[in-house]
Biopython code that builds the backbone (N, CA, C, O; Angstrom):
import numpy as np
from Bio.PDB.StructureBuilder import StructureBuilder

atoms = [
    (1, "MET", "N", (0.837, -1.163, 0.000)),
    (1, "MET", "CA", (0.000, 0.000, 0.000)),
    (1, "MET", "C", (0.894, 1.242, 0.000)),
    (1, "MET", "O", (1.916, 1.301, 0.684)),
    (2, "GLU", "N", (0.482, 2.203, -0.771)),
    (2, "GLU", "CA", (1.259, 3.430, -0.893)),
    (2, "GLU", "C", (0.940, 4.383, 0.259)),
    (2, "GLU", "O", (-0.223, 4.547, 0.627)),
    (3, "ASN", "N", (1.956, 4.999, 0.817)),
    (3, "ASN", "CA", (1.773, 5.979, 1.886)),
    (3, "ASN", "C", (1.785, 7.383, 1.317)),
    (3, "ASN", "O", (2.296, 7.632, 0.226)),
    (4, "THR", "N", (1.209, 8.292, 2.084)),
    (4, "THR", "CA", (1.221, 9.694, 1.715)),
    (4, "THR", "C", (1.465, 10.519, 2.966)),
    (4, "THR", "O", (1.342, 10.016, 4.083)),
    (5, "THR", "N", (1.803, 11.755, 2.784)),
    (5, "THR", "CA", (2.026, 12.657, 3.899)),
    (5, "THR", "C", (0.896, 13.675, 3.919)),
    (5, "THR", "O", (0.530, 14.242, 2.889)),
    (6, "ILE", "N", (0.350, 13.894, 5.113)),
    (6, "ILE", "CA", (-0.693, 14.909, 5.262)),
    (6, "ILE", "C", (-0.261, 15.895, 6.343)),
    (6, "ILE", "O", (0.434, 15.530, 7.291)),
    (7, "ALA", "N", (-0.677, 17.132, 6.188)),
    (7, "ALA", "CA", (-0.348, 18.158, 7.176)),
    (7, "ALA", "C", (-1.515, 18.300, 8.142)),
    (7, "ALA", "O", (-2.650, 18.534, 7.728)),
    (8, "ILE", "N", (-1.226, 18.154, 9.447)),
    (8, "ILE", "CA", (-2.236, 18.373, 10.472)),
    (8, "ILE", "C", (-1.614, 19.234, 11.572)),
    (8, "ILE", "O", (-0.394, 19.298, 11.722)),
    (9, "ARG", "N", (-2.476, 19.884, 12.324)),
    (9, "ARG", "CA", (-1.982, 20.696, 13.435)),
    (9, "ARG", "C", (-1.333, 19.802, 14.485)),
    (9, "ARG", "O", (-1.721, 18.646, 14.654)),
    (10, "ARG", "N", (-0.359, 20.337, 15.177)),
    (10, "ARG", "CA", (0.358, 19.572, 16.198)),
    (10, "ARG", "C", (-0.589, 19.117, 17.310)),
    (10, "ARG", "O", (-0.470, 17.995, 17.802)),
    (11, "ASP", "N", (-1.535, 19.985, 17.711)),
    (11, "ASP", "CA", (-2.455, 19.603, 18.783)),
    (11, "ASP", "C", (-3.350, 18.442, 18.348)),
    (11, "ASP", "O", (-3.697, 17.586, 19.162)),
    (12, "LEU", "N", (-3.719, 18.413, 17.078)),
    (12, "LEU", "CA", (-4.525, 17.311, 16.564)),
    (12, "LEU", "C", (-3.706, 16.022, 16.524)),
    (12, "LEU", "O", (-4.216, 14.946, 16.834)),
    (13, "LYS", "N", (-2.457, 16.134, 16.148)),
    (13, "LYS", "CA", (-1.556, 14.969, 16.150)),
    (13, "LYS", "C", (-1.467, 14.366, 17.548)),
    (13, "LYS", "O", (-1.502, 13.147, 17.711)),
    (14, "GLU", "N", (-1.352, 15.222, 18.543)),
    (14, "GLU", "CA", (-1.270, 14.751, 19.919)),
    (14, "GLU", "C", (-2.585, 14.103, 20.365)),
    (14, "GLU", "O", (-2.572, 13.095, 21.073)),
    (15, "LYS", "N", (-3.710, 14.675, 19.955)),
    (15, "LYS", "CA", (-5.011, 14.091, 20.303)),
    (15, "LYS", "C", (-5.181, 12.719, 19.664)),
    (15, "LYS", "O", (-5.697, 11.795, 20.293)),
    (16, "ILE", "N", (-4.748, 12.589, 18.419)),
    (16, "ILE", "CA", (-4.842, 11.298, 17.728)),
    (16, "ILE", "C", (-4.051, 10.247, 18.494)),
    (16, "ILE", "O", (-4.524, 9.126, 18.686)),
    (17, "MET", "N", (-2.872, 10.601, 18.922)),
    (17, "MET", "CA", (-2.017, 9.622, 19.584)),
    (17, "MET", "C", (-2.497, 9.284, 20.993)),
    (17, "MET", "O", (-2.055, 8.288, 21.566)),
    (18, "GLU", "N", (-3.391, 10.093, 21.564)),
    (18, "GLU", "CA", (-3.993, 9.737, 22.852)),
    (18, "GLU", "C", (-4.839, 8.467, 22.726)),
    (18, "GLU", "O", (-5.076, 7.769, 23.712)),
    (19, "PHE", "N", (-5.291, 8.178, 21.505)),
    (19, "PHE", "CA", (-6.104, 6.999, 21.250)),
    (19, "PHE", "C", (-5.260, 5.787, 20.848)),
    (19, "PHE", "O", (-5.798, 4.698, 20.652)),
    (20, "ALA", "N", (-3.972, 5.964, 20.728)),
    (20, "ALA", "CA", (-3.101, 4.900, 20.221)),
    (20, "ALA", "C", (-2.589, 4.004, 21.337)),
    (20, "ALA", "O", (-2.392, 4.429, 22.475)),
    (21, "THR", "N", (-2.382, 2.737, 20.962)),
    (21, "THR", "CA", (-1.641, 1.848, 21.835)),
    (21, "THR", "C", (-0.167, 1.968, 21.441)),
    (21, "THR", "O", (0.162, 2.648, 20.470)),
    (22, "LYS", "N", (0.700, 1.325, 22.176)),
    (22, "LYS", "CA", (2.143, 1.478, 21.928)),
    (22, "LYS", "C", (2.560, 1.088, 20.513)),
    (22, "LYS", "O", (3.468, 1.697, 19.947)),
    (23, "LYS", "N", (1.915, 0.092, 19.944)),
    (23, "LYS", "CA", (2.367, -0.447, 18.658)),
    (23, "LYS", "C", (1.604, 0.109, 17.465)),
    (23, "LYS", "O", (1.853, -0.308, 16.334)),
    (24, "GLU", "N", (0.689, 1.035, 17.686)),
    (24, "GLU", "CA", (-0.132, 1.532, 16.577)),
    (24, "GLU", "C", (0.512, 2.734, 15.890)),
    (24, "GLU", "O", (1.118, 3.597, 16.525)),
    (25, "SER", "N", (0.357, 2.753, 14.579)),
    (25, "SER", "CA", (0.800, 3.896, 13.793)),
    (25, "SER", "C", (-0.351, 4.904, 13.698)),
    (25, "SER", "O", (-1.469, 4.613, 14.121)),
    (26, "TYR", "N", (-0.078, 6.074, 13.147)),
    (26, "TYR", "CA", (-1.140, 7.054, 12.922)),
    (26, "TYR", "C", (-2.229, 6.454, 12.041)),
    (26, "TYR", "O", (-3.418, 6.645, 12.296)),
    (27, "SER", "N", (-1.825, 5.736, 11.016)),
    (27, "SER", "CA", (-2.797, 5.110, 10.109)),
    (27, "SER", "C", (-3.692, 4.131, 10.849)),
    (27, "SER", "O", (-4.902, 4.098, 10.625)),
    (28, "ASP", "N", (-3.099, 3.331, 11.733)),
    (28, "ASP", "CA", (-3.876, 2.366, 12.517)),
    (28, "ASP", "C", (-4.924, 3.070, 13.379)),
    (28, "ASP", "O", (-6.085, 2.663, 13.429)),
    (29, "VAL", "N", (-4.491, 4.128, 14.052)),
    (29, "VAL", "CA", (-5.398, 4.854, 14.938)),
    (29, "VAL", "C", (-6.528, 5.501, 14.144)),
    (29, "VAL", "O", (-7.698, 5.383, 14.508)),
    (30, "ILE", "N", (-6.175, 6.177, 13.067)),
    (30, "ILE", "CA", (-7.187, 6.846, 12.245)),
    (30, "ILE", "C", (-8.155, 5.832, 11.658)),
    (30, "ILE", "O", (-9.363, 6.068, 11.638)),
    (31, "GLU", "N", (-7.643, 4.710, 11.182)),
    (31, "GLU", "CA", (-8.501, 3.666, 10.629)),
    (31, "GLU", "C", (-9.465, 3.134, 11.692)),
    (31, "GLU", "O", (-10.643, 2.919, 11.406)),
    (32, "ARG", "N", (-8.980, 2.923, 12.900)),
    (32, "ARG", "CA", (-9.831, 2.430, 13.984)),
    (32, "ARG", "C", (-10.889, 3.464, 14.367)),
    (32, "ARG", "O", (-12.047, 3.117, 14.600)),
    (33, "LEU", "N", (-10.488, 4.727, 14.429)),
    (33, "LEU", "CA", (-11.445, 5.784, 14.758)),
    (33, "LEU", "C", (-12.517, 5.927, 13.671)),
    (33, "LEU", "O", (-13.691, 6.131, 13.979)),
    (34, "LEU", "N", (-12.117, 5.820, 12.414)),
    (34, "LEU", "CA", (-13.090, 5.896, 11.321)),
    (34, "LEU", "C", (-14.068, 4.729, 11.361)),
    (34, "LEU", "O", (-15.265, 4.912, 11.144)),
    (35, "LYS", "N", (-13.564, 3.536, 11.637)),
    (35, "LYS", "CA", (-14.434, 2.367, 11.740)),
    (35, "LYS", "C", (-15.448, 2.560, 12.864)),
    (35, "LYS", "O", (-16.629, 2.247, 12.711)),
    (36, "SER", "N", (-14.976, 3.076, 13.986)),
    (36, "SER", "CA", (-15.866, 3.345, 15.119)),
    (36, "SER", "C", (-16.919, 4.387, 14.743)),
    (36, "SER", "O", (-18.090, 4.240, 15.090)),
    (37, "ALA", "N", (-16.512, 5.422, 14.046)),
    (37, "ALA", "CA", (-17.446, 6.473, 13.621)),
    (37, "ALA", "C", (-18.484, 5.916, 12.655)),
    (37, "ALA", "O", (-19.662, 6.260, 12.752)),
    (38, "GLU", "N", (-18.065, 5.062, 11.724)),
    (38, "GLU", "CA", (-19.003, 4.440, 10.779)),
    (38, "GLU", "C", (-20.015, 3.568, 11.509)),
    (38, "GLU", "O", (-21.204, 3.592, 11.191)),
    (39, "GLN", "N", (-19.546, 2.801, 12.487)),
    (39, "GLN", "CA", (-20.444, 1.942, 13.255)),
    (39, "GLN", "C", (-21.433, 2.780, 14.056)),
    (39, "GLN", "O", (-22.610, 2.432, 14.151)),
    (40, "ARG", "N", (-20.963, 3.876, 14.629)),
    (40, "ARG", "CA", (-21.844, 4.755, 15.395)),
    (40, "ARG", "C", (-22.892, 5.392, 14.495)),
    (40, "ARG", "O", (-24.061, 5.485, 14.869)),
    (41, "LEU", "N", (-22.480, 5.828, 13.314)),
    (41, "LEU", "CA", (-23.407, 6.426, 12.362)),
    (41, "LEU", "C", (-24.474, 5.413, 11.958)),
    (41, "LEU", "O", (-25.660, 5.744, 11.926)),
    (42, "LEU", "N", (-24.067, 4.189, 11.652)),
    (42, "LEU", "CA", (-25.013, 3.142, 11.291)),
    (42, "LEU", "C", (-25.969, 2.877, 12.444)),
    (42, "LEU", "O", (-27.175, 2.752, 12.231)),
    (43, "HIS", "N", (-25.451, 2.792, 13.649)),
    (43, "HIS", "CA", (-26.292, 2.580, 14.830)),
    (43, "HIS", "C", (-27.312, 3.699, 14.965)),
    (43, "HIS", "O", (-28.494, 3.443, 15.197)),
    (44, "ASP", "N", (-26.857, 4.945, 14.818)),
    (44, "ASP", "CA", (-27.756, 6.096, 14.956)),
    (44, "ASP", "C", (-28.857, 6.076, 13.904)),
    (44, "ASP", "O", (-30.004, 6.408, 14.205)),
    (45, "VAL", "N", (-28.523, 5.691, 12.674)),
    (45, "VAL", "CA", (-29.526, 5.624, 11.606)),
    (45, "VAL", "C", (-30.528, 4.510, 11.891)),
    (45, "VAL", "O", (-31.736, 4.714, 11.766)),
    (46, "LEU", "N", (-30.034, 3.337, 12.271)),
    (46, "LEU", "CA", (-30.916, 2.199, 12.502)),
    (46, "LEU", "C", (-31.777, 2.363, 13.741)),
    (46, "LEU", "O", (-32.900, 1.859, 13.777)),
    (47, "MET", "N", (-31.284, 3.047, 14.744)),
    (47, "MET", "CA", (-32.006, 3.170, 15.998)),
    (47, "MET", "C", (-32.792, 4.477, 16.126)),
    (47, "MET", "O", (-33.384, 4.745, 17.171)),
    (48, "SER", "N", (-32.799, 5.279, 15.081)),
    (48, "SER", "CA", (-33.502, 6.558, 15.119)),
    (48, "SER", "C", (-35.010, 6.348, 15.172)),
    (48, "SER", "O", (-35.542, 5.467, 14.496)),
    (49, "ASN", "N", (-35.686, 7.142, 15.962)),
    (49, "ASN", "CA", (-37.142, 7.095, 16.046)),
    (49, "ASN", "C", (-37.789, 8.063, 15.062)),
    (49, "ASN", "O", (-39.014, 8.136, 14.972)),
    (50, "GLU", "N", (-36.980, 8.794, 14.335)),
    (50, "GLU", "CA", (-37.497, 9.778, 13.394)),
    (50, "GLU", "C", (-38.348, 9.090, 12.321)),
    (50, "GLU", "O", (-37.907, 8.137, 11.679)),
    (51, "GLY", "N", (-39.557, 9.585, 12.143)),
    (51, "GLY", "CA", (-40.444, 9.026, 11.140)),
    (51, "GLY", "C", (-41.157, 7.761, 11.574)),
    (51, "GLY", "O", (-41.857, 7.141, 10.774)),
    (52, "CYS", "N", (-40.990, 7.369, 12.824)),
    (52, "CYS", "CA", (-41.618, 6.146, 13.322)),
    (52, "CYS", "C", (-42.905, 6.476, 14.073)),
    (52, "CYS", "O", (-43.048, 7.556, 14.646)),
    (53, "ILE", "N", (-43.825, 5.538, 14.060)),
    (53, "ILE", "CA", (-45.051, 5.663, 14.840)),
    (53, "ILE", "C", (-45.221, 4.391, 15.657)),
    (53, "ILE", "O", (-44.620, 3.359, 15.360)),
    (54, "THR", "N", (-46.048, 4.482, 16.690)),
    (54, "THR", "CA", (-46.274, 3.310, 17.525)),
    (54, "THR", "C", (-47.159, 2.313, 16.787)),
    (54, "THR", "O", (-47.792, 2.658, 15.789)),
    (55, "ILE", "N", (-47.200, 1.100, 17.268)),
    (55, "ILE", "CA", (-48.049, 0.064, 16.674)),
    (55, "ILE", "C", (-49.510, 0.486, 16.761)),
    (55, "ILE", "O", (-50.285, 0.273, 15.829)),
    (56, "GLU", "N", (-49.879, 1.087, 17.891)),
    (56, "GLU", "CA", (-51.270, 1.532, 18.062)),
    (56, "GLU", "C", (-51.640, 2.579, 17.019)),
    (56, "GLU", "O", (-52.728, 2.534, 16.446)),
    (57, "GLU", "N", (-50.733, 3.522, 16.774)),
    (57, "GLU", "CA", (-50.982, 4.545, 15.753)),
    (57, "GLU", "C", (-51.083, 3.915, 14.367)),
    (57, "GLU", "O", (-51.925, 4.312, 13.562)),
    (58, "ALA", "N", (-50.236, 2.947, 14.092)),
    (58, "ALA", "CA", (-50.271, 2.270, 12.797)),
    (58, "ALA", "C", (-51.588, 1.529, 12.613)),
    (58, "ALA", "O", (-52.154, 1.532, 11.520)),
    (59, "ARG", "N", (-52.080, 0.891, 13.675)),
    (59, "ARG", "CA", (-53.361, 0.176, 13.592)),
    (59, "ARG", "C", (-54.509, 1.139, 13.337)),
    (59, "ARG", "O", (-55.411, 0.826, 12.560)),
    (60, "LYS", "N", (-54.492, 2.309, 13.979)),
    (60, "LYS", "CA", (-55.532, 3.307, 13.756)),
    (60, "LYS", "C", (-55.532, 3.771, 12.301)),
    (60, "LYS", "O", (-56.586, 3.884, 11.676)),
    (61, "GLU", "N", (-54.343, 4.036, 11.772)),
    (61, "GLU", "CA", (-54.236, 4.450, 10.367)),
    (61, "GLU", "C", (-54.716, 3.339, 9.433)),
    (61, "GLU", "O", (-55.397, 3.602, 8.441)),
    (62, "LEU", "N", (-54.360, 2.116, 9.754)),
    (62, "LEU", "CA", (-54.777, 0.967, 8.957)),
    (62, "LEU", "C", (-56.296, 0.852, 8.947)),
    (62, "LEU", "O", (-56.901, 0.642, 7.896)),
    (63, "ASN", "N", (-56.911, 0.990, 10.117)),
    (63, "ASN", "CA", (-58.371, 0.887, 10.215)),
    (63, "ASN", "C", (-59.075, 2.027, 9.489)),
    (63, "ASN", "O", (-60.177, 1.836, 8.974)),
    (64, "LYS", "N", (-58.470, 3.194, 9.437)),
    (64, "LYS", "CA", (-59.051, 4.314, 8.687)),
    (64, "LYS", "C", (-59.018, 4.033, 7.186)),
    (64, "LYS", "O", (-59.989, 4.301, 6.477)),
    (65, "LYS", "N", (-57.904, 3.497, 6.710)),
    (65, "LYS", "CA", (-57.734, 3.257, 5.270)),
    (65, "LYS", "C", (-58.501, 2.016, 4.805)),
    (65, "LYS", "O", (-59.074, 2.005, 3.715)),
    (66, "TRP", "N", (-58.508, 0.994, 5.621)),
    (66, "TRP", "CA", (-59.158, -0.263, 5.255)),
    (66, "TRP", "C", (-60.022, -0.751, 6.402)),
    (66, "TRP", "O", (-59.651, -1.685, 7.113)),
    (67, "PRO", "N", (-61.181, -0.118, 6.582)),
    (67, "PRO", "CA", (-62.048, -0.544, 7.687)),
    (67, "PRO", "C", (-62.544, -1.969, 7.467)),
    (67, "PRO", "O", (-62.746, -2.414, 6.337)),
    (68, "LYS", "N", (-62.732, -2.658, 8.567)),
    (68, "LYS", "CA", (-63.235, -4.039, 8.481)),
    (68, "LYS", "C", (-64.672, -4.006, 8.036)),
    (68, "LYS", "O", (-65.459, -3.197, 8.527)),
    (69, "SER", "N", (-65.024, -4.870, 7.114)),
    (69, "SER", "CA", (-66.422, -4.948, 6.654)),
    (69, "SER", "C", (-67.206, -5.878, 7.574)),
    (69, "SER", "O", (-66.670, -6.851, 8.104)),
    (70, "LYS", "N", (-68.481, -5.560, 7.750)),
    (70, "LYS", "CA", (-69.332, -6.369, 8.655)),
    (70, "LYS", "C", (-69.974, -7.495, 7.947)),
    (70, "LYS", "O", (-70.715, -8.266, 8.557)),
]
sb = StructureBuilder()
sb.init_structure("model")
sb.init_model(0)
sb.init_chain("A")
sb.init_seg("    ")
for serial, (resi, resn, name, xyz) in enumerate(atoms, 1):
    if name == "N":
        sb.init_residue(resn, " ", resi, " ")
    sb.init_atom(name, np.array(xyz, "f"), 0.0, 1.0, " ", f" {name:<3s}", serial, name[0])
structure = sb.get_structure()
């Protein structure tokens, strides 16, 4: 894999390394943090209540649209 050099502020470099274990490189730490962020984002999307209704509300809407015939 090809490496590249990126410019970051010194304080950010120090913050990144606060998350590192002794044997981890900057790439390892950043990759782990990105994976964690992706998992958190997926969790937030899947567990969001936005646009959701309760089962009771869904049943009421269902009964309005398709009332039971006698």
